N, C-alpha and C positions, 0 to 999 in steps of 0.2 A: 428958478424952479421946475422949466420943465427939463433940466436936461436932469431932475431925479423923479418925473413920472413915471411909477411902474413900479420905483425903488419898496415903496413899503409892500406892493403888492405884491412882490417876490420875495420878500422877508418873510410873512407872515403865507406865504406859501411851500418856503424850507422848513417854517416851524413845522409845517404839517409833515412834510416829507422825512422830519427830523423823529416826529412820531410814528408815523411809520414802520422806520428801519429797524422798530422792535420785531418786526414779522418777520420770520424765515424770509417769504418768496416776496422781495421789496427790496428794494437795492436804490438807490438816484446818485445824479451827478450833478451839481452849481455849474455851469459854466462860468469863467469868468470873465467879466467883461471888459468896456474901455474903465470904465469907472472906476476899476480894482486897477487896471493900471496895462493891464491883459492887450498884445498887439496882434494875438489871434483873432479872426474872426467868429463866432461863437453860429452852429448852428441855428440856437434855443437860447434860452435860457434855462432848461430843466433836460436832463434827461434822464428818465425814469421809470424801470424796468419793475412789472406786477406781474406775478405768475406767468410769468413767457410769457409777457404780453409787453415791446420795446416803446416805448412813446416819445415827441420830442417835445416840448410843454412850450410854449412863450406865452408871459404873463403882461397885460396891457392894460391901461389905466386912463379914463375919459371923464371929461366933466359932463362930456353931453350924454343926453337922455338920447337911448336911443342910435346910435350912431357913433362911428370912430372915422375919425378925421386922417386922411391918405400919409398926414404927413407923422401919421403915430409913430406907421408900420413900411417901413421902407421898402424901395419892390427887391433890388436885391434878399430883400432879411425875408422877404416871401419865397423867393424863388429855392433859396436855402435850403426852408424848412418845407416846402414841394416837391424838392430832387428826394430827400430822403423819404417821403411820404411815396414815391412813384416805384423809389427801391424795396417798399414795404412796412416802412416803419411808420406807424400811426404819429398824427404832425397833427397837436393844437392850439388853440390859442385861450386862453383866460380873459376876459374880458370884465373889468371890472366901472360900473357908472356910481364916480365917486358922490356925485350929489342924490341919485336917486338910491344908492345904497345898497345895488343889487348888479349879479350876476352874468356872465354869460361863459360857454364851454360853445365854441366855433372850431370846427375844422377848416384845417388851410386850404382847401381849396373855393373856400369866401372870400378868399381875400384874393385868387389869382386874375381875378378882372380888375380895373378900375375905371368907371367914366371920369375921365377929367373935369366935362362936365359940372358934374356934384363933387368931387371936393374930400367925398367921408366917402363911407361902407355905410348904409341905413339899411337897418334891422325892420322888416314885418313883422318878429312875432314877437312877444312881451321879453322880455329879462325873464326868465326859469327860475331862479337862485336865489335866496337873501340869505347867501353863504358861504364864505369860500368854504367850509367842512362840505359846507355838500356840491359842491362843483369839485369837491377832492372826492368824492364818496362815489358820484357818476363816470369821473377819467376812469377808476382804478378798477372800473365794469369790465 
């Protein structure tokens, strides 16, 4: 089950990307991952381009309200996304809290620090989005 964590969110995000692709100013690429047999390390789940703004998007799911365990987001993965941000690209993480059925859209900066005594990143603000469509709309702004 843990190996498939986030796959439903990735599938749903891809559906939204497919729908948005009918718009002239939007394009996306879904990077293959190890689950699809790729040996190449991807910088994130998706690369999207909207009206001249390029964004890396990583999709994460967690059952925990108000936090995401460090084990859900490896340090090397955070570092790759952060490197692209430092080069000028937006790098965002979509988080779905499955039990609460709420979503967050978080900048990669939030994940660059780990307090190993805690084991998770904790969110002080309540989740802002009730649907993935809301997150997607905000992401395209």
